Jmol script that loads the backbone (N, CA, C; Angstrom):
load data "model"
ATOM      1  N   MET A   1       0.839  -1.172   0.000  1.00  0.00           N
ATOM      2  CA  MET A   1       0.000   0.000   0.000  1.00  0.00           C
ATOM      3  C   MET A   1       0.885   1.236   0.000  1.00  0.00           C
ATOM      4  N   ARG A   2       0.318   2.295  -0.514  1.00  0.00           N
ATOM      5  CA  ARG A   2       1.045   3.557  -0.560  1.00  0.00           C
ATOM      6  C   ARG A   2       0.905   4.286   0.781  1.00  0.00           C
ATOM      7  N   LYS A   3       1.781   5.240   0.999  1.00  0.00           N
ATOM      8  CA  LYS A   3       1.768   5.999   2.249  1.00  0.00           C
ATOM      9  C   LYS A   3       0.402   6.646   2.489  1.00  0.00           C
ATOM     10  N   GLU A   4      -0.186   7.236   1.442  1.00  0.00           N
ATOM     11  CA  GLU A   4      -1.483   7.893   1.599  1.00  0.00           C
ATOM     12  C   GLU A   4      -2.609   6.894   1.882  1.00  0.00           C
ATOM     13  N   ASP A   5      -2.433   5.633   1.462  1.00  0.00           N
ATOM     14  CA  ASP A   5      -3.433   4.610   1.756  1.00  0.00           C
ATOM     15  C   ASP A   5      -3.493   4.297   3.248  1.00  0.00           C
ATOM     16  N   VAL A   6      -2.363   4.368   3.930  1.00  0.00           N
ATOM     17  CA  VAL A   6      -2.348   4.096   5.370  1.00  0.00           C
ATOM     18  C   VAL A   6      -3.307   5.038   6.074  1.00  0.00           C
ATOM     19  N   TRP A   7      -3.249   6.334   5.748  1.00  0.00           N
ATOM     20  CA  TRP A   7      -4.153   7.294   6.360  1.00  0.00           C
ATOM     21  C   TRP A   7      -5.599   6.980   5.987  1.00  0.00           C
ATOM     22  N   THR A   8      -5.864   6.771   4.707  1.00  0.00           N
ATOM     23  CA  THR A   8      -7.229   6.506   4.250  1.00  0.00           C
ATOM     24  C   THR A   8      -7.805   5.262   4.926  1.00  0.00           C
ATOM     25  N   PHE A   9      -7.039   4.192   4.990  1.00  0.00           N
ATOM     26  CA  PHE A   9      -7.527   2.928   5.548  1.00  0.00           C
ATOM     27  C   PHE A   9      -7.781   3.021   7.054  1.00  0.00           C
ATOM     28  N   THR A  10      -7.009   3.834   7.763  1.00  0.00           N
ATOM     29  CA  THR A  10      -7.173   3.921   9.215  1.00  0.00           C
ATOM     30  C   THR A  10      -8.107   5.047   9.647  1.00  0.00           C
ATOM     31  N   GLN A  11      -8.327   6.043   8.777  1.00  0.00           N
ATOM     32  CA  GLN A  11      -9.170   7.177   9.143  1.00  0.00           C
ATOM     33  C   GLN A  11     -10.492   7.216   8.384  1.00  0.00           C
ATOM     34  N   ARG A  12     -10.595   6.543   7.275  1.00  0.00           N
ATOM     35  CA  ARG A  12     -11.799   6.545   6.442  1.00  0.00           C
ATOM     36  C   ARG A  12     -12.307   5.122   6.287  1.00  0.00           C
ATOM     37  N   ASN A  13     -11.829   4.415   5.267  1.00  0.00           N
ATOM     38  CA  ASN A  13     -12.195   3.024   5.059  1.00  0.00           C
ATOM     39  C   ASN A  13     -11.411   2.474   3.880  1.00  0.00           C
ATOM     40  N   VAL A  14     -11.569   1.197   3.625  1.00  0.00           N
ATOM     41  CA  VAL A  14     -10.874   0.522   2.533  1.00  0.00           C
ATOM     42  C   VAL A  14     -11.861   0.324   1.388  1.00  0.00           C
ATOM     43  N   SER A  15     -11.575   0.932   0.254  1.00  0.00           N
ATOM     44  CA  SER A  15     -12.417   0.746  -0.918  1.00  0.00           C
ATOM     45  C   SER A  15     -12.210  -0.664  -1.466  1.00  0.00           C
ATOM     46  N   LEU A  16     -13.302  -1.342  -1.733  1.00  0.00           N
ATOM     47  CA  LEU A  16     -13.256  -2.700  -2.277  1.00  0.00           C
ATOM     48  C   LEU A  16     -13.477  -2.711  -3.787  1.00  0.00           C
ATOM     49  N   TRP A  17     -13.567  -1.536  -4.386  1.00  0.00           N
ATOM     50  CA  TRP A  17     -13.901  -1.419  -5.802  1.00  0.00           C
ATOM     51  C   TRP A  17     -13.024  -2.307  -6.687  1.00  0.00           C
ATOM     52  N   ASP A  18     -11.719  -2.294  -6.471  1.00  0.00           N
ATOM     53  CA  ASP A  18     -10.796  -3.049  -7.333  1.00  0.00           C
ATOM     54  C   ASP A  18     -10.897  -4.557  -7.150  1.00  0.00           C
ATOM     55  N   ILE A  19     -11.482  -5.015  -6.048  1.00  0.00           N
ATOM     56  CA  ILE A  19     -11.602  -6.457  -5.802  1.00  0.00           C
ATOM     57  C   ILE A  19     -13.056  -6.883  -5.608  1.00  0.00           C
ATOM     58  N   LEU A  20     -13.981  -6.053  -6.054  1.00  0.00           N
ATOM     59  CA  LEU A  20     -15.404  -6.314  -5.850  1.00  0.00           C
ATOM     60  C   LEU A  20     -15.828  -7.678  -6.402  1.00  0.00           C
ATOM     61  N   ASP A  21     -15.258  -8.088  -7.523  1.00  0.00           N
ATOM     62  CA  ASP A  21     -15.607  -9.380  -8.132  1.00  0.00           C
ATOM     63  C   ASP A  21     -15.166 -10.573  -7.284  1.00  0.00           C
ATOM     64  N   PHE A  22     -14.310 -10.346  -6.300  1.00  0.00           N
ATOM     65  CA  PHE A  22     -13.840 -11.419  -5.427  1.00  0.00           C
ATOM     66  C   PHE A  22     -14.940 -11.874  -4.467  1.00  0.00           C
ATOM     67  N   PHE A  23     -15.906 -10.991  -4.219  1.00  0.00           N
ATOM     68  CA  PHE A  23     -16.980 -11.266  -3.279  1.00  0.00           C
ATOM     69  C   PHE A  23     -18.268 -11.587  -4.034  1.00  0.00           C
ATOM     70  N   PRO A  24     -19.130 -12.432  -3.452  1.00  0.00           N
ATOM     71  CA  PRO A  24     -20.391 -12.764  -4.118  1.00  0.00           C
ATOM     72  C   PRO A  24     -21.237 -11.508  -4.359  1.00  0.00           C
ATOM     73  N   PRO A  25     -21.915 -11.418  -5.508  1.00  0.00           N
ATOM     74  CA  PRO A  25     -22.725 -10.231  -5.810  1.00  0.00           C
ATOM     75  C   PRO A  25     -23.833  -9.970  -4.792  1.00  0.00           C
ATOM     76  N   ASP A  26     -24.319 -11.034  -4.127  1.00  0.00           N
ATOM     77  CA  ASP A  26     -25.414 -10.836  -3.176  1.00  0.00           C
ATOM     78  C   ASP A  26     -24.957 -10.279  -1.829  1.00  0.00           C
ATOM     79  N   THR A  27     -23.673  -9.920  -1.717  1.00  0.00           N
ATOM     80  CA  THR A  27     -23.186  -9.284  -0.486  1.00  0.00           C
ATOM     81  C   THR A  27     -23.277  -7.761  -0.550  1.00  0.00           C
ATOM     82  N   VAL A  28     -23.681  -7.223  -1.706  1.00  0.00           N
ATOM     83  CA  VAL A  28     -23.813  -5.769  -1.855  1.00  0.00           C
ATOM     84  C   VAL A  28     -25.191  -5.348  -1.362  1.00  0.00           C
ATOM     85  N   GLY A  29     -25.186  -4.564  -0.285  1.00  0.00           N
ATOM     86  CA  GLY A  29     -26.428  -4.074   0.303  1.00  0.00           C
ATOM     87  C   GLY A  29     -26.726  -2.660  -0.153  1.00  0.00           C
ATOM     88  N   PRO A  30     -27.824  -2.082   0.315  1.00  0.00           N
ATOM     89  CA  PRO A  30     -28.184  -0.716  -0.070  1.00  0.00           C
ATOM     90  C   PRO A  30     -27.194   0.306   0.483  1.00  0.00           C
ATOM     91  N   ARG A  31     -27.241   1.497  -0.075  1.00  0.00           N
ATOM     92  CA  ARG A  31     -26.347   2.570   0.373  1.00  0.00           C
ATOM     93  C   ARG A  31     -26.632   2.934   1.824  1.00  0.00           C
ATOM     94  N   GLY A  32     -27.888   3.092   2.151  1.00  0.00           N
ATOM     95  CA  GLY A  32     -28.253   3.476   3.512  1.00  0.00           C
ATOM     96  C   GLY A  32     -29.647   2.990   3.858  1.00  0.00           C
ATOM     97  N   PRO A  33     -30.067   3.214   5.108  1.00  0.00           N
ATOM     98  CA  PRO A  33     -31.364   2.704   5.550  1.00  0.00           C
ATOM     99  C   PRO A  33     -32.547   3.350   4.838  1.00  0.00           C
ATOM    100  N   GLY A  34     -32.407   4.538   4.286  1.00  0.00           N
ATOM    101  CA  GLY A  34     -33.497   5.209   3.592  1.00  0.00           C
ATOM    102  C   GLY A  34     -33.598   4.845   2.127  1.00  0.00           C
ATOM    103  N   ASP A  35     -32.638   4.082   1.626  1.00  0.00           N
ATOM    104  CA  ASP A  35     -32.632   3.706   0.214  1.00  0.00           C
ATOM    105  C   ASP A  35     -33.485   2.466  -0.029  1.00  0.00           C
ATOM    106  N   PRO A  36     -33.990   2.311  -1.250  1.00  0.00           N
ATOM    107  CA  PRO A  36     -34.785   1.118  -1.542  1.00  0.00           C
ATOM    108  C   PRO A  36     -33.932  -0.138  -1.394  1.00  0.00           C
ATOM    109  N   PRO A  37     -34.564  -1.244  -1.054  1.00  0.00           N
ATOM    110  CA  PRO A  37     -33.799  -2.491  -0.911  1.00  0.00           C
ATOM    111  C   PRO A  37     -33.230  -2.940  -2.256  1.00  0.00           C
ATOM    112  N   ARG A  38     -32.218  -3.764  -2.181  1.00  0.00           N
ATOM    113  CA  ARG A  38     -31.622  -4.320  -3.400  1.00  0.00           C
ATOM    114  C   ARG A  38     -32.633  -5.284  -4.028  1.00  0.00           C
ATOM    115  N   PRO A  39     -32.518  -5.563  -5.325  1.00  0.00           N
ATOM    116  CA  PRO A  39     -33.488  -6.442  -5.992  1.00  0.00           C
ATOM    117  C   PRO A  39     -33.229  -7.927  -5.733  1.00  0.00           C
ATOM    118  N   TYR A  40     -32.546  -8.233  -4.660  1.00  0.00           N
ATOM    119  CA  TYR A  40     -32.225  -9.612  -4.280  1.00  0.00           C
ATOM    120  C   TYR A  40     -32.044  -9.649  -2.768  1.00  0.00           C
ATOM    121  N   GLN A  41     -32.043 -10.830  -2.208  1.00  0.00           N
ATOM    122  CA  GLN A  41     -31.795 -11.004  -0.775  1.00  0.00           C
ATOM    123  C   GLN A  41     -30.313 -10.772  -0.501  1.00  0.00           C
ATOM    124  N   VAL A  42     -29.974  -9.785   0.312  1.00  0.00           N
ATOM    125  CA  VAL A  42     -28.575  -9.498   0.642  1.00  0.00           C
ATOM    126  C   VAL A  42     -28.113 -10.501   1.690  1.00  0.00           C
ATOM    127  N   ARG A  43     -26.998 -11.145   1.408  1.00  0.00           N
ATOM    128  CA  ARG A  43     -26.418 -12.120   2.336  1.00  0.00           C
ATOM    129  C   ARG A  43     -25.090 -11.571   2.859  1.00  0.00           C
ATOM    130  N   PRO A  44     -24.948 -11.436   4.148  1.00  0.00           N
ATOM    131  CA  PRO A  44     -23.680 -10.935   4.697  1.00  0.00           C
ATOM    132  C   PRO A  44     -22.566 -11.969   4.570  1.00  0.00           C
ATOM    133  N   ILE A  45     -21.350 -11.485   4.688  1.00  0.00           N
ATOM    134  CA  ILE A  45     -20.190 -12.368   4.742  1.00  0.00           C
ATOM    135  C   ILE A  45     -19.571 -12.242   6.134  1.00  0.00           C
ATOM    136  N   THR A  46     -18.819 -13.257   6.506  1.00  0.00           N
ATOM    137  CA  THR A  46     -18.050 -13.221   7.748  1.00  0.00           C
ATOM    138  C   THR A  46     -16.584 -13.079   7.376  1.00  0.00           C
ATOM    139  N   VAL A  47     -15.922 -12.105   7.979  1.00  0.00           N
ATOM    140  CA  VAL A  47     -14.498 -11.875   7.761  1.00  0.00           C
ATOM    141  C   VAL A  47     -13.769 -12.254   9.051  1.00  0.00           C
ATOM    142  N   GLU A  48     -12.910 -13.251   8.963  1.00  0.00           N
ATOM    143  CA  GLU A  48     -12.119 -13.717  10.101  1.00  0.00           C
ATOM    144  C   GLU A  48     -10.741 -13.081  10.011  1.00  0.00           C
ATOM    145  N   THR A  49     -10.391 -12.282  11.011  1.00  0.00           N
ATOM    146  CA  THR A  49      -9.136 -11.531  10.959  1.00  0.00           C
ATOM    147  C   THR A  49      -7.987 -12.294  11.616  1.00  0.00           C
ATOM    148  N   ASP A  50      -6.788 -11.854  11.284  1.00  0.00           N
ATOM    149  CA  ASP A  50      -5.591 -12.428  11.899  1.00  0.00           C
ATOM    150  C   ASP A  50      -5.345 -11.879  13.304  1.00  0.00           C
ATOM    151  N   LEU A  51      -6.284 -11.084  13.807  1.00  0.00           N
ATOM    152  CA  LEU A  51      -6.194 -10.584  15.179  1.00  0.00           C
ATOM    153  C   LEU A  51      -7.052 -11.415  16.131  1.00  0.00           C
ATOM    154  N   GLY A  52      -7.660 -12.477  15.608  1.00  0.00           N
ATOM    155  CA  GLY A  52      -8.417 -13.383  16.452  1.00  0.00           C
ATOM    156  C   GLY A  52      -9.878 -13.039  16.640  1.00  0.00           C
ATOM    157  N   TRP A  53     -10.380 -12.055  15.942  1.00  0.00           N
ATOM    158  CA  TRP A  53     -11.795 -11.733  16.001  1.00  0.00           C
ATOM    159  C   TRP A  53     -12.335 -11.651  14.582  1.00  0.00           C
ATOM    160  N   SER A  54     -13.641 -11.737  14.468  1.00  0.00           N
ATOM    161  CA  SER A  54     -14.270 -11.695  13.150  1.00  0.00           C
ATOM    162  C   SER A  54     -15.414 -10.695  13.167  1.00  0.00           C
ATOM    163  N   PHE A  55     -15.890 -10.365  11.974  1.00  0.00           N
ATOM    164  CA  PHE A  55     -17.056  -9.484  11.871  1.00  0.00           C
ATOM    165  C   PHE A  55     -17.914  -9.919  10.694  1.00  0.00           C
ATOM    166  N   GLU A  56     -19.206  -9.673  10.854  1.00  0.00           N
ATOM    167  CA  GLU A  56     -20.167  -9.965   9.794  1.00  0.00           C
ATOM    168  C   GLU A  56     -20.499  -8.646   9.116  1.00  0.00           C
ATOM    169  N   THR A  57     -20.575  -8.654   7.790  1.00  0.00           N
ATOM    170  CA  THR A  57     -20.729  -7.405   7.057  1.00  0.00           C
ATOM    171  C   THR A  57     -21.376  -7.631   5.705  1.00  0.00           C
ATOM    172  N   ASP A  58     -21.829  -6.534   5.121  1.00  0.00           N
ATOM    173  CA  ASP A  58     -22.168  -6.518   3.707  1.00  0.00           C
ATOM    174  C   ASP A  58     -21.303  -5.426   3.089  1.00  0.00           C
ATOM    175  N   ILE A  59     -21.463  -5.216   1.798  1.00  0.00           N
ATOM    176  CA  ILE A  59     -20.718  -4.168   1.101  1.00  0.00           C
ATOM    177  C   ILE A  59     -21.712  -3.065   0.770  1.00  0.00           C
ATOM    178  N   GLN A  60     -21.387  -1.850   1.158  1.00  0.00           N
ATOM    179  CA  GLN A  60     -22.285  -0.715   0.956  1.00  0.00           C
ATOM    180  C   GLN A  60     -22.279  -0.294  -0.507  1.00  0.00           C
ATOM    181  N   PHE A  61     -23.454  -0.349  -1.154  1.00  0.00           N
ATOM    182  CA  PHE A  61     -23.593   0.053  -2.549  1.00  0.00           C
ATOM    183  C   PHE A  61     -23.142   1.496  -2.737  1.00  0.00           C
ATOM    184  N   GLY A  62     -22.395   1.752  -3.799  1.00  0.00           N
ATOM    185  CA  GLY A  62     -21.962   3.107  -4.131  1.00  0.00           C
ATOM    186  C   GLY A  62     -20.667   3.516  -3.469  1.00  0.00           C
ATOM    187  N   SER A  63     -20.496   3.180  -2.195  1.00  0.00           N
ATOM    188  CA  SER A  63     -19.236   3.476  -1.504  1.00  0.00           C
ATOM    189  C   SER A  63     -18.265   2.322  -1.627  1.00  0.00           C
ATOM    190  N   TRP A  64     -18.801   1.120  -1.779  1.00  0.00           N
ATOM    191  CA  TRP A  64     -18.025  -0.104  -1.978  1.00  0.00           C
ATOM    192  C   TRP A  64     -17.077  -0.371  -0.823  1.00  0.00           C
ATOM    193  N   VAL A  65     -17.592  -0.221   0.399  1.00  0.00           N
ATOM    194  CA  VAL A  65     -16.824  -0.509   1.611  1.00  0.00           C
ATOM    195  C   VAL A  65     -17.636  -1.459   2.490  1.00  0.00           C
ATOM    196  N   PHE A  66     -16.936  -2.151   3.399  1.00  0.00           N
ATOM    197  CA  PHE A  66     -17.616  -2.995   4.370  1.00  0.00           C
ATOM    198  C   PHE A  66     -18.288  -2.135   5.430  1.00  0.00           C
ATOM    199  N   ARG A  67     -19.373  -2.661   5.994  1.00  0.00           N
ATOM    200  CA  ARG A  67     -19.967  -2.084   7.189  1.00  0.00           C
ATOM    201  C   ARG A  67     -19.646  -3.027   8.336  1.00  0.00           C
ATOM    202  N   PRO A  68     -19.674  -2.597   9.592  1.00  0.00           N
ATOM    203  CA  PRO A  68     -19.869  -1.224  10.046  1.00  0.00           C
ATOM    204  C   PRO A  68     -18.631  -0.381   9.769  1.00  0.00           C
ATOM    205  N   ARG A  69     -18.838   0.904   9.641  1.00  0.00           N
ATOM    206  CA  ARG A  69     -17.731   1.795   9.303  1.00  0.00           C
ATOM    207  C   ARG A  69     -17.080   2.430  10.521  1.00  0.00           C
ATOM    208  N   SER A  70     -17.662   2.259  11.688  1.00  0.00           N
ATOM    209  CA  SER A  70     -17.125   2.853  12.913  1.00  0.00           C
ATOM    210  C   SER A  70     -15.901   2.071  13.404  1.00  0.00           C
ATOM    211  N   PRO A  71     -14.832   2.775  13.791  1.00  0.00           N
ATOM    212  CA  PRO A  71     -13.656   2.079  14.331  1.00  0.00           C
ATOM    213  C   PRO A  71     -13.901   1.511  15.730  1.00  0.00           C
ATOM    214  N   ARG A  72     -15.036   1.839  16.345  1.00  0.00           N
ATOM    215  CA  ARG A  72     -15.352   1.325  17.681  1.00  0.00           C
ATOM    216  C   ARG A  72     -16.024  -0.044  17.631  1.00  0.00           C
ATOM    217  N   GLN A  73     -16.456  -0.466  16.445  1.00  0.00           N
ATOM    218  CA  GLN A  73     -17.094  -1.767  16.290  1.00  0.00           C
ATOM    219  C   GLN A  73     -16.183  -2.685  15.486  1.00  0.00           C
ATOM    220  N   PRO A  74     -16.241  -3.993  15.736  1.00  0.00           N
ATOM    221  CA  PRO A  74     -15.438  -4.906  14.913  1.00  0.00           C
ATOM    222  C   PRO A  74     -15.788  -4.735  13.439  1.00  0.00           C
ATOM    223  N   GLY A  75     -14.803  -4.399  12.651  1.00  0.00           N
ATOM    224  CA  GLY A  75     -14.988  -4.162  11.226  1.00  0.00           C
ATOM    225  C   GLY A  75     -13.661  -3.802  10.587  1.00  0.00           C
ATOM    226  N   MET A  76     -13.725  -3.375   9.348  1.00  0.00           N
ATOM    227  CA  MET A  76     -12.519  -3.115   8.567  1.00  0.00           C
ATOM    228  C   MET A  76     -11.670  -1.986   9.149  1.00  0.00           C
ATOM    229  N   MET A  77     -12.305  -0.873   9.511  1.00  0.00           N
ATOM    230  CA  MET A  77     -11.517   0.244  10.027  1.00  0.00           C
ATOM    231  C   MET A  77     -10.872  -0.110  11.362  1.00  0.00           C
ATOM    232  N   LYS A  78     -11.584  -0.811  12.213  1.00  0.00           N
ATOM    233  CA  LYS A  78     -11.011  -1.234  13.499  1.00  0.00           C
ATOM    234  C   LYS A  78      -9.801  -2.136  13.250  1.00  0.00           C
ATOM    235  N   TRP A  79      -9.926  -3.069  12.317  1.00  0.00           N
ATOM    236  CA  TRP A  79      -8.810  -3.962  12.000  1.00  0.00           C
ATOM    237  C   TRP A  79      -7.617  -3.162  11.490  1.00  0.00           C
ATOM    238  N   CYS A  80      -7.860  -2.223  10.582  1.00  0.00           N
ATOM    239  CA  CYS A  80      -6.764  -1.420  10.022  1.00  0.00           C
ATOM    240  C   CYS A  80      -6.039  -0.634  11.110  1.00  0.00           C
ATOM    241  N   ARG A  81      -6.784  -0.086  12.051  1.00  0.00           N
ATOM    242  CA  ARG A  81      -6.163   0.686  13.131  1.00  0.00           C
ATOM    243  C   ARG A  81      -5.370  -0.208  14.085  1.00  0.00           C
ATOM    244  N   GLU A  82      -5.926  -1.356  14.419  1.00  0.00           N
ATOM    245  CA  GLU A  82      -5.261  -2.239  15.378  1.00  0.00           C
ATOM    246  C   GLU A  82      -4.083  -2.993  14.758  1.00  0.00           C
ATOM    247  N   ARG A  83      -4.088  -3.157  13.469  1.00  0.00           N
ATOM    248  CA  ARG A  83      -3.081  -4.000  12.809  1.00  0.00           C
ATOM    249  C   ARG A  83      -1.752  -3.289  12.616  1.00  0.00           C
ATOM    250  N   GLY A  84      -1.730  -1.971  12.670  1.00  0.00           N
ATOM    251  CA  GLY A  84      -0.471  -1.240  12.519  1.00  0.00           C
ATOM    252  C   GLY A  84       0.011  -1.198  11.075  1.00  0.00           C
ATOM    253  N   LEU A  85      -0.835  -0.729  10.175  1.00  0.00           N
ATOM    254  CA  LEU A  85      -0.482  -0.657   8.760  1.00  0.00           C
ATOM    255  C   LEU A  85       0.678   0.287   8.513  1.00  0.00           C
ATOM    256  N   GLU A  86       1.523  -0.089   7.559  1.00  0.00           N
ATOM    257  CA  GLU A  86       2.650   0.749   7.160  1.00  0.00           C
ATOM    258  C   GLU A  86       2.769   0.738   5.641  1.00  0.00           C
ATOM    259  N   GLU A  87       3.419   1.765   5.126  1.00  0.00           N
ATOM    260  CA  GLU A  87       3.654   1.842   3.685  1.00  0.00           C
ATOM    261  C   GLU A  87       4.340   0.556   3.212  1.00  0.00           C
ATOM    262  N   GLY A  88       3.860   0.008   2.109  1.00  0.00           N
ATOM    263  CA  GLY A  88       4.439  -1.208   1.541  1.00  0.00           C
ATOM    264  C   GLY A  88       3.747  -2.484   1.973  1.00  0.00           C
ATOM    265  N   ASP A  89       2.925  -2.429   3.032  1.00  0.00           N
ATOM    266  CA  ASP A  89       2.178  -3.604   3.482  1.00  0.00           C
ATOM    267  C   ASP A  89       1.085  -3.948   2.476  1.00  0.00           C
ATOM    268  N   ALA A  90       0.590  -5.173   2.563  1.00  0.00           N
ATOM    269  CA  ALA A  90      -0.506  -5.612   1.701  1.00  0.00           C
ATOM    270  C   ALA A  90      -1.606  -6.240   2.542  1.00  0.00           C
ATOM    271  N   LEU A  91      -2.852  -5.913   2.226  1.00  0.00           N
ATOM    272  CA  LEU A  91      -4.011  -6.554   2.837  1.00  0.00           C
ATOM    273  C   LEU A  91      -4.317  -7.784   1.996  1.00  0.00           C
ATOM    274  N   VAL A  92      -4.475  -8.923   2.650  1.00  0.00           N
ATOM    275  CA  VAL A  92      -4.697 -10.176   1.930  1.00  0.00           C
ATOM    276  C   VAL A  92      -6.037 -10.776   2.353  1.00  0.00           C
ATOM    277  N   PHE A  93      -6.925 -10.928   1.381  1.00  0.00           N
ATOM    278  CA  PHE A  93      -8.201 -11.599   1.594  1.00  0.00           C
ATOM    279  C   PHE A  93      -8.093 -13.011   1.041  1.00  0.00           C
ATOM    280  N   GLU A  94      -8.642 -13.966   1.773  1.00  0.00           N
ATOM    281  CA  GLU A  94      -8.627 -15.365   1.356  1.00  0.00           C
ATOM    282  C   GLU A  94     -10.052 -15.908   1.469  1.00  0.00           C
ATOM    283  N   ARG A  95     -10.513 -16.571   0.412  1.00  0.00           N
ATOM    284  CA  ARG A  95     -11.836 -17.190   0.454  1.00  0.00           C
ATOM    285  C   ARG A  95     -11.734 -18.471   1.265  1.00  0.00           C
ATOM    286  N   LEU A  96     -12.482 -18.558   2.370  1.00  0.00           N
ATOM    287  CA  LEU A  96     -12.437 -19.716   3.261  1.00  0.00           C
ATOM    288  C   LEU A  96     -13.616 -20.651   3.051  1.00  0.00           C
ATOM    289  N   GLY A  97     -14.679 -20.148   2.470  1.00  0.00           N
ATOM    290  CA  GLY A  97     -15.888 -20.939   2.263  1.00  0.00           C
ATOM    291  C   GLY A  97     -16.984 -20.047   1.734  1.00  0.00           C
ATOM    292  N   ASP A  98     -18.194 -20.573   1.710  1.00  0.00           N
ATOM    293  CA  ASP A  98     -19.331 -19.804   1.232  1.00  0.00           C
ATOM    294  C   ASP A  98     -19.584 -18.611   2.150  1.00  0.00           C
ATOM    295  N   HIS A  99     -19.361 -17.419   1.644  1.00  0.00           N
ATOM    296  CA  HIS A  99     -19.560 -16.177   2.382  1.00  0.00           C
ATOM    297  C   HIS A  99     -18.681 -16.083   3.630  1.00  0.00           C
ATOM    298  N   ARG A 100     -17.514 -16.725   3.604  1.00  0.00           N
ATOM    299  CA  ARG A 100     -16.510 -16.652   4.688  1.00  0.00           C
ATOM    300  C   ARG A 100     -15.161 -16.293   4.075  1.00  0.00           C
ATOM    301  N   TYR A 101     -14.502 -15.311   4.684  1.00  0.00           N
ATOM    302  CA  TYR A 101     -13.215 -14.833   4.172  1.00  0.00           C
ATOM    303  C   TYR A 101     -12.245 -14.628   5.316  1.00  0.00           C
ATOM    304  N   GLY A 102     -10.977 -14.818   5.018  1.00  0.00           N
ATOM    305  CA  GLY A 102      -9.917 -14.505   5.958  1.00  0.00           C
ATOM    306  C   GLY A 102      -9.302 -13.170   5.571  1.00  0.00           C
ATOM    307  N   LEU A 103      -8.807 -12.450   6.552  1.00  0.00           N
ATOM    308  CA  LEU A 103      -8.136 -11.170   6.332  1.00  0.00           C
ATOM    309  C   LEU A 103      -6.859 -11.168   7.145  1.00  0.00           C
ATOM    310  N   LYS A 104      -5.743 -10.939   6.453  1.00  0.00           N
ATOM    311  CA  LYS A 104      -4.475 -10.850   7.152  1.00  0.00           C
ATOM    312  C   LYS A 104      -3.622  -9.759   6.523  1.00  0.00           C
ATOM    313  N   LEU A 105      -2.597  -9.382   7.245  1.00  0.00           N
ATOM    314  CA  LEU A 105      -1.671  -8.357   6.772  1.00  0.00           C
ATOM    315  C   LEU A 105      -0.376  -9.025   6.375  1.00  0.00           C
ATOM    316  N   GLU A 106       0.100  -8.709   5.181  1.00  0.00           N
ATOM    317  CA  GLU A 106       1.417  -9.149   4.736  1.00  0.00           C
ATOM    318  C   GLU A 106       2.335  -7.944   4.850  1.00  0.00           C
ATOM    319  N   LYS A 107       3.272  -8.017   5.765  1.00  0.00           N
ATOM    320  CA  LYS A 107       4.184  -6.888   5.997  1.00  0.00           C
ATOM    321  C   LYS A 107       5.120  -6.707   4.816  1.00  0.00           C
ATOM    322  N   ALA A 108       5.523  -5.476   4.575  1.00  0.00           N
ATOM    323  CA  ALA A 108       6.434  -5.171   3.487  1.00  0.00           C
ATOM    324  C   ALA A 108       7.697  -6.008   3.617  1.00  0.00           C
ATOM    325  N   GLY A 109       8.129  -6.594   2.511  1.00  0.00           N
ATOM    326  CA  GLY A 109       9.356  -7.376   2.522  1.00  0.00           C
ATOM    327  C   GLY A 109       9.186  -8.818   2.929  1.00  0.00           C
ATOM    328  N   THR A 110       7.954  -9.244   3.195  1.00  0.00           N
ATOM    329  CA  THR A 110       7.718 -10.651   3.536  1.00  0.00           C
ATOM    330  C   THR A 110       6.675 -11.205   2.581  1.00  0.00           C
ATOM    331  N   SER A 111       6.554 -12.489   2.522  1.00  0.00           N
ATOM    332  CA  SER A 111       5.504 -13.100   1.713  1.00  0.00           C
ATOM    333  C   SER A 111       4.824 -14.175   2.532  1.00  0.00           C
ATOM    334  N   ALA A 112       3.558 -14.397   2.189  1.00  0.00           N
ATOM    335  CA  ALA A 112       2.756 -15.373   2.961  1.00  0.00           C
ATOM    336  C   ALA A 112       3.186 -16.793   2.708  1.00  0.00           C
TER     337      ALA A 112
END
end "model"
wireframe off; spacefill off
backbone 0.3
color backbone group
């Protein structure tokens, strides 16, 4: 990741746009609670982190990020803050099963 990504990932969120096809299409939920429902049943995914905790989420339509977005709740931003991201690191998603994914950090200069 680039230096500016460290700030974005820990203070905003991680855009999934470039890897959206990696996740099932039915994991994309509505933009917000006031928006019309998606034309299909939204199924959440479980993300199991390398920090020993997991979170259940969908992908927010239009923003293309995981929910919840608050760093106080188990989710992507909380993981990014607790994991100690640095320039050159890589976020690695692994498909573990139907709607189950692993998330780990590959530190710069190492490989999984």
